[in-house]
MARROPA-987748 format. One record per residue (C-alpha): residue number from 1; residue in three letters; x, y, z. Coordinates in Angstrom, 2 decimals. Layout:
> NUM; ALA; X; Y; Z
...
END
This chain:
> 1; MET; -65.69; -11.72; -94.62
> 2; ASN; -66.39; -7.98; -94.49
> 3; ALA; -69.85; -6.36; -95.63
> 4; LEU; -67.81; -3.62; -97.61
> 5; PRO; -64.79; -3.61; -99.56
> 6; PRO; -61.64; -1.89; -98.14
> 7; ALA; -61.98; 1.82; -98.59
> 8; THR; -59.12; 4.05; -97.88
> 9; PRO; -59.93; 7.65; -96.44
> 10; PRO; -58.69; 10.26; -98.63
> 11; SER; -55.68; 11.62; -97.02
> 12; THR; -54.86; 14.41; -99.25
> 13; PRO; -57.95; 15.84; -100.86
> 14; PRO; -57.39; 16.62; -104.70
> 15; SER; -56.39; 20.24; -105.42
> 16; THR; -59.51; 20.55; -107.45
> 17; PRO; -62.75; 19.18; -106.64
> 18; PRO; -64.40; 16.69; -108.82
> 19; ALA; -67.12; 18.13; -111.01
> 20; TRP; -70.71; 17.15; -110.51
> 21; ARG; -70.97; 15.63; -113.81
> 22; GLU; -68.54; 13.01; -112.65
> 23; LEU; -71.00; 11.87; -109.83
> 24; LEU; -74.03; 12.18; -112.17
> 25; GLY; -72.22; 10.67; -115.30
> 26; ARG; -72.80; 7.28; -116.74
> 27; GLU; -70.63; 5.52; -114.36
> 28; HIS; -71.95; 6.64; -111.12
> 29; LEU; -75.42; 7.92; -111.92
> 30; GLY; -77.34; 4.67; -111.02
> 31; SER; -75.58; 4.44; -107.72
> 32; ALA; -76.21; 8.11; -107.02
> 33; ILE; -79.99; 7.84; -107.76
> 34; VAL; -80.31; 4.73; -105.38
> 35; LEU; -78.36; 6.34; -102.55
> 36; ALA; -80.18; 9.57; -102.76
> 37; GLY; -83.61; 8.08; -103.52
> 38; GLY; -83.47; 5.91; -100.39
> 39; VAL; -82.95; 9.06; -98.04
> 40; LEU; -85.48; 10.98; -100.19
> 41; VAL; -88.46; 8.72; -99.84
> 42; GLY; -88.16; 8.65; -96.15
> 43; ALA; -87.90; 12.32; -95.77
> 44; ILE; -90.89; 13.05; -98.14
> 45; ASN; -92.84; 10.50; -96.26
> 46; ILE; -92.60; 12.34; -93.10
> 47; TYR; -94.12; 15.51; -94.16
> 48; LEU; -96.51; 13.76; -96.76
> 49; ALA; -98.08; 11.73; -93.92
> 50; ALA; -98.43; 14.79; -91.83
> 51; SER; -100.33; 16.55; -94.62
> 52; LEU; -102.62; 13.42; -95.16
> 53; LEU; -103.53; 12.50; -91.51
> 54; PRO; -106.32; 15.00; -90.90
> 55; THR; -107.97; 13.50; -93.92
> 56; ALA; -107.42; 10.06; -92.87
> 57; VAL; -108.64; 10.77; -89.45
> 58; ALA; -111.79; 12.14; -90.83
> 59; GLU; -112.43; 8.76; -92.55
> 60; LEU; -111.13; 6.33; -90.21
> 61; GLY; -111.66; 8.06; -86.69
> 62; GLY; -109.26; 7.33; -84.06
> 63; ALA; -108.29; 11.06; -83.52
> 64; SER; -106.82; 10.21; -80.11
> 65; PHE; -103.93; 8.37; -81.96
> 66; TYR; -103.30; 11.07; -84.38
> 67; ALA; -99.95; 12.31; -82.78
> 68; TRP; -98.68; 8.71; -82.51
> 69; ASN; -98.46; 8.12; -86.18
> 70; MET; -95.41; 10.35; -86.24
> 71; THR; -94.06; 8.82; -83.07
> 72; VAL; -94.16; 5.37; -84.32
> 73; TYR; -92.67; 6.38; -87.49
> 74; ILE; -89.68; 8.03; -85.90
> 75; VAL; -88.95; 5.54; -83.31
> 76; ALA; -89.02; 2.73; -85.96
> 77; MET; -86.54; 4.82; -88.18
> 78; VAL; -84.20; 5.26; -85.35
> 79; VAL; -84.11; 1.41; -84.63
> 80; THR; -83.32; 0.29; -88.09
> 81; THR; -80.65; 3.09; -88.75
> 82; MET; -78.76; 1.55; -85.81
> 83; LEU; -78.94; -1.82; -87.36
> 84; THR; -77.60; -0.79; -90.89
> 85; GLY; -74.18; -2.22; -90.29
> 86; ARG; -75.57; -5.65; -89.41
> 87; PHE; -77.83; -5.73; -92.53
> 88; LEU; -74.79; -4.81; -94.72
> 89; THR; -72.64; -7.50; -93.30
> 90; ARG; -75.23; -10.08; -93.63
> 91; TRP; -76.87; -9.23; -96.95
> 92; GLY; -74.47; -6.87; -98.79
> 93; ASN; -75.22; -3.77; -100.57
> 94; VAL; -77.91; -5.03; -102.91
> 95; GLY; -79.73; -7.26; -100.29
> 96; ALA; -79.85; -4.52; -97.69
> 97; TYR; -81.31; -2.01; -100.13
> 98; LEU; -83.84; -4.35; -101.28
> 99; ALA; -84.90; -5.13; -97.71
> 100; GLY; -85.19; -1.39; -97.13
> 101; PHE; -87.28; -0.51; -100.16
> 102; ALA; -89.37; -3.68; -99.99
> 103; THR; -90.27; -2.95; -96.37
> 104; PHE; -90.95; 0.67; -97.06
> 105; ALA; -93.38; -0.29; -99.87
> 106; ALA; -95.08; -3.02; -97.92
> 107; GLY; -95.81; -0.42; -95.12
> 108; SER; -97.01; 2.07; -97.65
> 109; LEU; -99.40; -0.37; -99.18
> 110; ALA; -100.63; -1.43; -95.80
> 111; CYS; -101.25; 2.48; -95.08
> 112; ALA; -103.20; 2.63; -98.27
> 113; LEU; -105.45; -0.21; -97.36
> 114; SER; -105.86; 0.42; -93.63
> 115; PRO; -109.59; -0.15; -92.41
> 116; ALA; -108.78; 1.50; -89.02
> 117; MET; -106.58; 3.79; -87.45
> 118; THR; -104.82; 1.03; -85.44
> 119; VAL; -103.93; -0.61; -88.66
> 120; LEU; -102.54; 2.73; -90.03
> 121; LEU; -100.45; 3.17; -86.85
> 122; LEU; -98.86; -0.25; -87.38
> 123; SER; -98.47; 0.41; -90.86
> 124; ARG; -96.62; 3.64; -90.10
> 125; GLY; -94.25; 1.71; -88.11
> 126; VAL; -93.43; -0.70; -90.83
> 127; GLN; -92.75; 2.26; -93.12
> 128; GLY; -90.59; 3.79; -90.50
> 129; LEU; -88.58; 0.54; -90.49
> 130; GLY; -87.95; 0.74; -94.22
> 131; ALA; -87.16; 4.55; -94.26
> 132; GLY; -84.76; 4.29; -91.38
> 133; LEU; -82.78; 1.43; -92.91
> 134; LEU; -82.60; 3.44; -96.22
> 135; SER; -81.47; 6.49; -94.45
> 136; GLY; -78.61; 4.60; -92.77
> 137; LEU; -77.62; 2.72; -96.13
> 138; GLY; -77.37; 5.90; -98.02
> 139; PHE; -74.44; 7.24; -95.92
> 140; ALA; -72.80; 3.78; -95.21
> 141; VAL; -72.79; 2.55; -98.74
> 142; ILE; -71.02; 5.76; -100.02
> 143; ARG; -67.74; 4.04; -99.05
> 144; SER; -68.29; 1.17; -101.39
> 145; ALA; -70.41; 2.48; -104.33
> 146; LEU; -68.36; 5.71; -104.94
> 147; PRO; -64.64; 6.30; -105.03
> 148; SER; -63.25; 8.57; -102.12
> 149; ARG; -62.92; 11.67; -104.28
> 150; LEU; -66.69; 11.65; -104.56
> 151; TRP; -67.71; 11.24; -100.97
> 152; THR; -68.22; 14.79; -100.34
> 153; ARG; -70.30; 15.24; -103.45
> 154; GLY; -72.36; 12.12; -102.56
> 155; ALA; -72.75; 13.21; -98.88
> 156; ALA; -73.96; 16.64; -100.22
> 157; LEU; -76.45; 14.99; -102.49
> 158; MET; -77.92; 12.67; -99.96
> 159; SER; -78.13; 15.28; -97.17
> 160; ALA; -79.72; 17.68; -99.80
> 161; MET; -82.58; 15.06; -99.92
> 162; TYR; -83.61; 16.06; -96.43
> 163; GLY; -84.29; 19.42; -97.56
> 164; VAL; -85.95; 18.49; -100.66
> 165; GLY; -88.09; 16.17; -98.82
> 166; ASN; -89.04; 18.83; -96.19
> 167; PHE; -90.03; 20.98; -99.35
> 168; THR; -91.80; 18.23; -101.41
> 169; GLY; -93.45; 16.44; -98.87
> 170; PRO; -95.99; 19.07; -97.60
> 171; ALA; -96.58; 20.04; -101.36
> 172; LEU; -97.61; 16.51; -102.46
> 173; GLY; -99.59; 15.76; -99.18
> 174; GLY; -101.44; 19.03; -99.57
> 175; LEU; -102.22; 18.21; -103.17
> 176; PHE; -103.66; 14.66; -102.46
> 177; ALA; -105.50; 15.92; -99.48
> 178; GLN; -106.96; 18.92; -101.35
> 179; PHE; -108.95; 16.07; -103.21
> 180; GLY; -109.39; 13.80; -100.16
> 181; SER; -107.12; 11.14; -101.82
> 182; TRP; -105.06; 9.99; -98.87
> 183; ARG; -105.00; 6.35; -99.85
> 184; PRO; -103.62; 7.05; -103.38
> 185; ALA; -101.00; 8.88; -101.76
> 186; PHE; -99.71; 6.04; -99.73
> 187; ALA; -100.22; 3.64; -102.71
> 188; THR; -98.05; 5.95; -104.81
> 189; MET; -95.26; 5.64; -102.33
> 190; ALA; -95.50; 1.90; -102.29
> 191; LEU; -95.15; 2.17; -106.24
> 192; ILE; -92.04; 4.24; -105.79
> 193; GLY; -90.49; 1.69; -103.42
> 194; VAL; -91.17; -1.19; -105.82
> 195; GLY; -89.63; 0.73; -108.65
> 196; CYS; -86.62; 1.60; -106.50
> 197; CYS; -86.20; -2.37; -105.82
> 198; LEU; -86.03; -2.78; -109.69
> 199; LEU; -83.38; -0.08; -110.08
> 200; VAL; -81.29; -1.46; -107.17
> 201; LEU; -81.07; -4.68; -109.07
> 202; ARG; -79.91; -3.09; -112.31
> 203; VAL; -77.45; -0.30; -111.13
> 204; LEU; -76.00; -0.80; -107.58
> 205; PRO; -72.54; -2.36; -107.36
> 206; ARG; -72.67; -5.62; -105.29
> 207; SER; -70.50; -5.89; -102.20
> 208; ARG; -69.10; -8.81; -100.42
> 209; ARG; -71.17; -10.16; -97.62
> 210; SER; -71.07; -12.68; -94.86
> 211; GLY; -73.29; -15.48; -94.02
> 212; ALA; -72.35; -15.30; -90.42
> 213; ARG; -74.65; -14.42; -87.73
> 214; VAL; -74.04; -10.84; -86.48
> 215; PRO; -74.75; -10.26; -82.88
> 216; ILE; -77.27; -7.46; -82.20
> 217; PRO; -76.30; -4.87; -79.52
> 218; ALA; -79.72; -5.53; -77.59
> 219; GLY; -78.66; -3.42; -74.60
> 220; SER; -77.86; -0.23; -76.67
> 221; LEU; -80.95; -0.81; -78.74
> 222; LEU; -83.18; -1.05; -76.09
> 223; LEU; -81.77; 2.06; -74.43
> 224; ILE; -81.81; 4.31; -77.43
> 225; THR; -85.22; 3.10; -78.41
> 226; ALA; -86.57; 3.87; -75.03
> 227; GLY; -84.96; 7.46; -75.28
> 228; ALA; -86.42; 8.00; -78.64
> 229; GLY; -89.74; 6.97; -77.44
> 230; ALA; -89.52; 9.27; -74.40
> 231; VAL; -88.65; 12.25; -76.52
> 232; SER; -91.49; 11.39; -78.85
> 233; VAL; -94.03; 11.09; -75.84
> 234; ALA; -92.68; 14.66; -75.00
> 235; GLY; -94.31; 15.87; -78.20
> 236; VAL; -97.59; 14.14; -77.42
> 237; VAL; -98.29; 15.06; -73.81
> 238; ALA; -99.75; 18.42; -72.63
> 239; GLY; -98.11; 20.89; -70.25
> 240; THR; -94.74; 22.16; -69.62
> 241; LEU; -94.03; 19.94; -66.59
> 242; GLN; -94.97; 16.78; -68.39
> 243; LYS; -93.03; 17.50; -71.44
> 244; GLY; -90.07; 18.51; -69.45
> 245; ALA; -90.24; 15.34; -67.46
> 246; ALA; -90.28; 13.26; -70.76
> 247; ILE; -87.35; 15.07; -72.17
> 248; ALA; -85.24; 14.61; -68.85
> 249; LEU; -86.09; 11.01; -69.07
> 250; ALA; -84.99; 10.83; -72.65
> 251; PHE; -81.58; 12.57; -71.88
> 252; LEU; -81.07; 10.21; -68.83
> 253; LEU; -81.64; 7.21; -71.21
> 254; LEU; -79.31; 8.73; -73.78
> 255; ALA; -76.67; 9.12; -71.14
> 256; GLY; -77.22; 5.33; -70.21
> 257; PHE; -76.80; 4.39; -73.63
> 258; VAL; -73.41; 6.26; -73.96
> 259; ALA; -72.36; 4.60; -70.74
> 260; HIS; -73.40; 1.16; -72.05
> 261; GLU; -71.76; 1.59; -75.19
> 262; ARG; -68.37; 2.71; -73.78
> 263; ARG; -68.08; -0.64; -71.97
> 264; SER; -70.05; -3.14; -74.23
> 265; GLU; -68.53; -5.25; -76.92
> 266; GLN; -71.70; -5.14; -79.03
> 267; ARG; -72.08; -1.36; -80.04
> 268; VAL; -74.22; 0.69; -82.33
> 269; PHE; -71.52; 3.28; -83.03
> 270; PRO; -67.80; 2.28; -84.02
> 271; ARG; -65.32; 1.74; -81.19
> 272; THR; -63.61; 4.96; -82.51
> 273; THR; -66.46; 7.07; -81.24
> 274; TYR; -65.49; 6.39; -77.46
> 275; ARG; -61.64; 6.46; -77.85
> 276; ARG; -59.79; 9.26; -76.26
> 277; GLY; -58.54; 11.73; -78.86
> 278; SER; -60.93; 10.54; -81.65
> 279; PRO; -62.55; 13.36; -83.43
> 280; LEU; -65.58; 11.02; -84.19
> 281; LYS; -67.62; 11.98; -81.16
> 282; TRP; -67.13; 15.62; -81.61
> 283; ILE; -68.39; 15.22; -85.34
> 284; TYR; -71.39; 13.31; -84.34
> 285; LEU; -72.20; 16.16; -81.63
> 286; THR; -71.89; 18.80; -84.30
> 287; LEU; -73.97; 17.13; -86.67
> 288; ALA; -76.52; 16.61; -83.87
> 289; LEU; -76.49; 20.37; -82.96
> 290; LEU; -77.00; 21.38; -86.50
> 291; ALA; -80.04; 18.92; -86.99
> 292; PHE; -81.27; 20.22; -83.77
> 293; GLY; -82.07; 23.60; -85.38
> 294; VAL; -84.01; 21.82; -88.05
> 295; ALA; -86.72; 21.28; -85.43
> 296; VAL; -87.88; 24.90; -86.00
> 297; GLU; -89.44; 24.06; -89.41
> 298; SER; -92.11; 22.36; -87.61
> 299; PHE; -93.37; 25.42; -85.84
> 300; LEU; -92.65; 28.19; -88.58
> 301; PRO; -96.08; 27.66; -90.36
> 302; LEU; -97.69; 28.32; -86.85
> 303; PHE; -95.86; 31.49; -86.32
> 304; GLY; -96.54; 32.55; -90.00
> 305; GLN; -100.27; 32.06; -89.63
> 306; ARG; -100.67; 33.53; -85.93
> 307; LEU; -98.26; 36.31; -86.15
> 308; ALA; -98.34; 37.42; -89.69
> 309; GLY; -101.73; 36.31; -90.73
> 310; LEU; -100.35; 34.20; -93.78
> 311; PRO; -102.82; 31.67; -95.22
> 312; PRO; -101.75; 28.04; -94.54
> 313; LEU; -100.37; 27.14; -97.76
> 314; VAL; -98.16; 30.03; -97.96
> 315; ALA; -97.06; 29.65; -94.35
> 316; GLY; -96.20; 26.09; -95.16
> 317; PHE; -93.82; 27.11; -98.24
> 318; PHE; -92.36; 30.09; -96.13
> 319; ALA; -91.26; 27.51; -93.63
> 320; ALA; -89.34; 25.60; -96.13
> 321; ALA; -86.84; 28.44; -96.51
> 322; ILE; -84.44; 26.68; -94.22
> 323; SER; -84.55; 23.39; -96.20
> 324; LEU; -84.08; 25.33; -99.43
> 325; GLY; -81.00; 27.01; -97.84
> 326; TRP; -79.58; 23.77; -96.48
> 327; SER; -80.07; 22.16; -99.92
> 328; VAL; -78.74; 24.88; -102.22
> 329; THR; -75.82; 25.67; -99.97
> 330; GLN; -74.21; 22.29; -99.30
> 331; ILE; -74.20; 21.65; -103.12
> 332; CYS; -71.92; 24.62; -103.42
> 333; SER; -70.02; 23.85; -100.23
> 334; SER; -69.03; 20.31; -101.45
> 335; SER; -66.78; 22.02; -103.87
> 336; VAL; -64.42; 23.01; -101.14
> 337; THR; -61.34; 20.72; -100.68
> 338; GLU; -58.69; 22.79; -99.00
> 339; GLN; -58.49; 21.43; -95.38
> 340; ARG; -58.16; 24.90; -93.77
> 341; THR; -61.27; 26.12; -95.55
> 342; VAL; -63.20; 22.82; -94.61
> 343; ARG; -62.19; 23.26; -90.95
> 344; ARG; -63.40; 26.87; -91.02
> 345; LEU; -66.75; 25.77; -92.57
> 346; ARG; -67.42; 23.36; -89.85
> 347; VAL; -67.26; 26.03; -87.31
> 348; LEU; -68.99; 28.67; -89.28
> 349; GLY; -71.99; 26.49; -90.15
> 350; PRO; -73.42; 26.27; -86.63
> 351; LEU; -72.38; 29.86; -85.79
> 352; LEU; -74.44; 31.01; -88.82
> 353; LEU; -77.39; 28.73; -88.04
> 354; ALA; -77.44; 30.04; -84.40
> 355; ALA; -77.04; 33.62; -85.27
> 356; CYS; -79.97; 33.55; -87.85
> 357; LEU; -82.25; 31.80; -85.20
> 358; LEU; -81.47; 34.39; -82.69
> 359; LEU; -82.07; 37.25; -85.20
> 360; GLN; -85.39; 35.44; -86.15
> 361; GLY; -86.54; 35.76; -82.73
> 362; LEU; -85.75; 39.43; -82.56
> 363; LEU; -87.57; 39.96; -85.73
> 364; GLN; -90.93; 38.30; -84.24
> 365; ARG; -93.77; 40.86; -83.85
> 366; THR; -97.42; 40.71; -83.20
> 367; ASP; -99.39; 41.61; -86.29
> 368; THR; -96.21; 41.32; -88.30
> 369; PRO; -96.38; 43.78; -91.24
> 370; VAL; -95.59; 42.45; -94.84
> 371; TRP; -92.24; 43.95; -95.04
> 372; LEU; -90.89; 42.23; -92.12
> 373; VAL; -92.28; 38.84; -93.38
> 374; VAL; -90.29; 39.42; -96.49
> 375; VAL; -87.12; 40.05; -94.24
> 376; TRP; -87.93; 36.56; -92.53
> 377; VAL; -87.27; 34.69; -95.69
> 378; PRO; -83.51; 35.48; -96.33
> 379; VAL; -82.82; 35.03; -92.62
> 380; LEU; -84.24; 31.58; -92.51
> 381; PHE; -82.41; 30.74; -95.97
> 382; ALA; -79.27; 31.86; -94.12
> 383; ALA; -80.13; 29.61; -91.18
> 384; GLY; -80.35; 26.65; -93.48
> 385; ALA; -77.26; 27.72; -95.26
> 386; GLY; -75.32; 27.40; -91.97
> 387; ILE; -76.26; 23.59; -91.92
> 388; GLY; -75.34; 23.19; -95.73
> 389; LEU; -71.84; 24.90; -95.16
> 390; ALA; -70.93; 22.39; -92.55
> 391; TYR; -72.92; 19.13; -92.98
> 392; PRO; -71.21; 17.55; -96.07
> 393; HIS; -67.72; 18.02; -94.55
> 394; LEU; -68.79; 16.67; -91.25
> 395; SER; -70.42; 13.69; -92.99
> 396; VAL; -67.21; 12.89; -94.83
> 397; GLY; -65.28; 13.37; -91.63
> 398; ALA; -67.22; 10.62; -90.13
> 399; MET; -66.82; 8.33; -92.97
> 400; SER; -63.11; 8.89; -92.89
> 401; SER; -62.63; 8.32; -89.36
> 402; THR; -61.44; 4.74; -89.75
> 403; GLN; -59.75; 2.57; -92.29
> 404; ASP; -61.52; -0.63; -91.26
> 405; PRO; -64.44; -1.21; -93.66
> 406; GLU; -66.82; -2.60; -91.15
> 407; GLU; -66.30; 0.13; -88.58
> 408; GLY; -66.17; 2.64; -91.31
> 409; GLY; -69.78; 1.51; -92.67
> 410; ARG; -71.01; 1.59; -89.11
> 411; ALA; -69.48; 5.17; -88.60
> 412; ALA; -71.25; 6.41; -91.92
> 413; ALA; -74.59; 4.81; -90.77
> 414; GLY; -74.38; 6.73; -87.58
> 415; ILE; -74.96; 9.92; -89.46
> 416; ALA; -78.41; 8.96; -90.12
> 417; THR; -78.99; 7.85; -86.50
> 418; VAL; -77.56; 11.09; -85.11
> 419; THR; -79.53; 13.08; -87.36
> 420; SER; -83.04; 11.45; -86.75
> 421; LEU; -82.45; 11.48; -82.97
> 422; ALA; -81.42; 15.00; -82.93
> 423; ILE; -84.39; 16.28; -85.01
> 424; ALA; -86.71; 14.24; -82.57
> 425; PHE; -84.94; 15.64; -79.57
> 426; GLY; -85.01; 19.32; -81.03
> 427; THR; -88.80; 19.10; -81.87
> 428; ALA; -89.59; 17.94; -78.30
> 429; VAL; -87.42; 20.66; -76.79
> 430; ALA; -88.81; 23.16; -78.97
> 431; GLY; -92.50; 22.37; -77.97
> 432; THR; -91.40; 22.59; -74.37
> 433; LEU; -89.74; 26.13; -74.90
> 434; MET; -93.11; 27.22; -76.74
> 435; ASN; -95.13; 26.24; -73.67
> 436; LEU; -93.08; 28.67; -71.68
> 437; GLY; -94.74; 31.45; -73.62
> 438; GLY; -98.23; 30.65; -72.23
> 439; ASP; -101.02; 32.16; -74.10
> 440; SER; -98.73; 34.69; -75.91
> 441; MET; -97.80; 33.46; -79.30
> 442; LEU; -95.13; 36.05; -79.53
> 443; ASP; -93.33; 34.96; -76.19
> 444; ALA; -93.74; 31.35; -77.34
> 445; ALA; -91.96; 31.99; -80.69
> 446; ARG; -89.22; 33.92; -79.04
> 447; TYR; -88.45; 31.37; -76.14
> 448; MET; -88.51; 28.70; -78.81
> 449; LEU; -86.22; 30.56; -81.44
> 450; PHE; -83.82; 31.95; -78.68
> 451; GLY; -83.44; 28.57; -77.00
> 452; LEU; -82.74; 26.44; -80.20
> 453; GLY; -80.39; 29.36; -81.33
> 454; LEU; -78.28; 29.31; -78.10
> 455; THR; -78.21; 25.44; -78.27
> 456; CYS; -77.04; 25.28; -81.79
> 457; ALA; -74.22; 27.99; -80.90
> 458; ILE; -72.57; 25.04; -78.94
> 459; GLY; -71.81; 23.38; -82.17
> 460; ALA; -69.07; 25.96; -82.88
> 461; LEU; -67.46; 24.51; -79.86
> 462; THR; -67.75; 20.92; -80.80
> 463; ALA; -66.60; 21.56; -84.36
> 464; HIS; -63.63; 23.25; -82.94
> 465; ALA; -62.84; 20.37; -80.96
> 466; ALA; -63.32; 17.92; -83.96
> 467; ASN; -60.97; 20.01; -85.98
> 468; ARG; -58.17; 20.09; -83.11
> 469; THR; -58.65; 16.47; -82.72
> 470; SER; -58.38; 15.72; -86.36
> 471; ARG; -55.13; 17.45; -86.70
> 472; THR; -53.58; 15.85; -83.59
> 473; GLN; -54.67; 12.25; -84.38
> 474; PRO; -51.86; 10.33; -85.84
> 475; ASP; -53.75; 7.65; -87.47
> 476; ALA; -57.54; 7.39; -88.12
> 477; ALA; -57.33; 3.74; -88.41
> 478; GLY; -60.00; 1.50; -86.47
END
């Protein structure tokens, strides 16, 4: 028995898009809150914890483990996003969501009660397991929780949660840290997780589930986890050579993962991904290149402080311009249903993101004047808009890539896996590019922005390939 009821991809989009009030109306509001909330708590927690860790280290010690808090969290997220389909098949929508929120709540509570840094580190791993499952479930469960006409709206709402989390997380973390209250912050996240468990039981439609034992793709899981670990290590080690070696190892492991998946019967991604002529691989690559550009957010506060003399709080919110552009634009972009326009937005998104990153690199100056700092904001907003233009339509393209419900759920869950991996890889590569600048912050900023911009521009080519194969593919069935 399948984990998800059959869902037929929309072959002919409606001439007029469904209104937002349909998604947020009485019939679908509860499901929309659960789906979006699962993505949001994980996104908030990334930046919330980053703001709280200095305060936690001051109390618990263990400064040498500081960087590993994020590494453990991200690797754990990647692991469970890859197992989303297995959770759905075995436990169904409600059971899988309860497992995700309960795991996240338990990890958050353990963080709040941690007596030492090593315990906090392990607790962050538990948090990451829950957050990764929730991120994967959000996109996978759209297929059964919402009618196909609302998939684009639902995908836009959930992917907007990444942007909202990037903006809200630092603000909440900074507020708690201001009063030295890092433990209550994690306790609050635990309470939110418990509250979401109760909401799941009340509002989420139940899906069919199977009690059969679902094989775990152990080889794929081992390779991708090792790759995620290697790229995370690249963000911890010092020196350009060491970072480059870790990133090279990560890409080799990623290549090994793809080779193993192509010939294995137990896969993380659906079989369609590796089929000749399928658009799904190009869709995933385009999503990855869009998410790759998000890595710039981690370094923008540093540029704002060192090059423009902005105070830390202002620099932090200034960096959120990309997230704001991403969130706002995709709410509007999801209204587009005409297929020719959709295909154009898929290509335009990476081009706009790349162009704005390159322009931002040209605008960097030592002792940046105020007027130029003001110019930075719309440029960064437009960079985020590039993600928002393409992301929801690419997400629906992945969800619609097969008519087989189990494979479709796996394809949808892959969106979160690809996004998490790409952000991790992007952050590591960005750190290495910055090292090329040596002691010059200006050179470091330009190397990083130019490097990421040129990489993201490749997304226009992969998006074009996705469009071409989507038009020539006779049948999307799995």
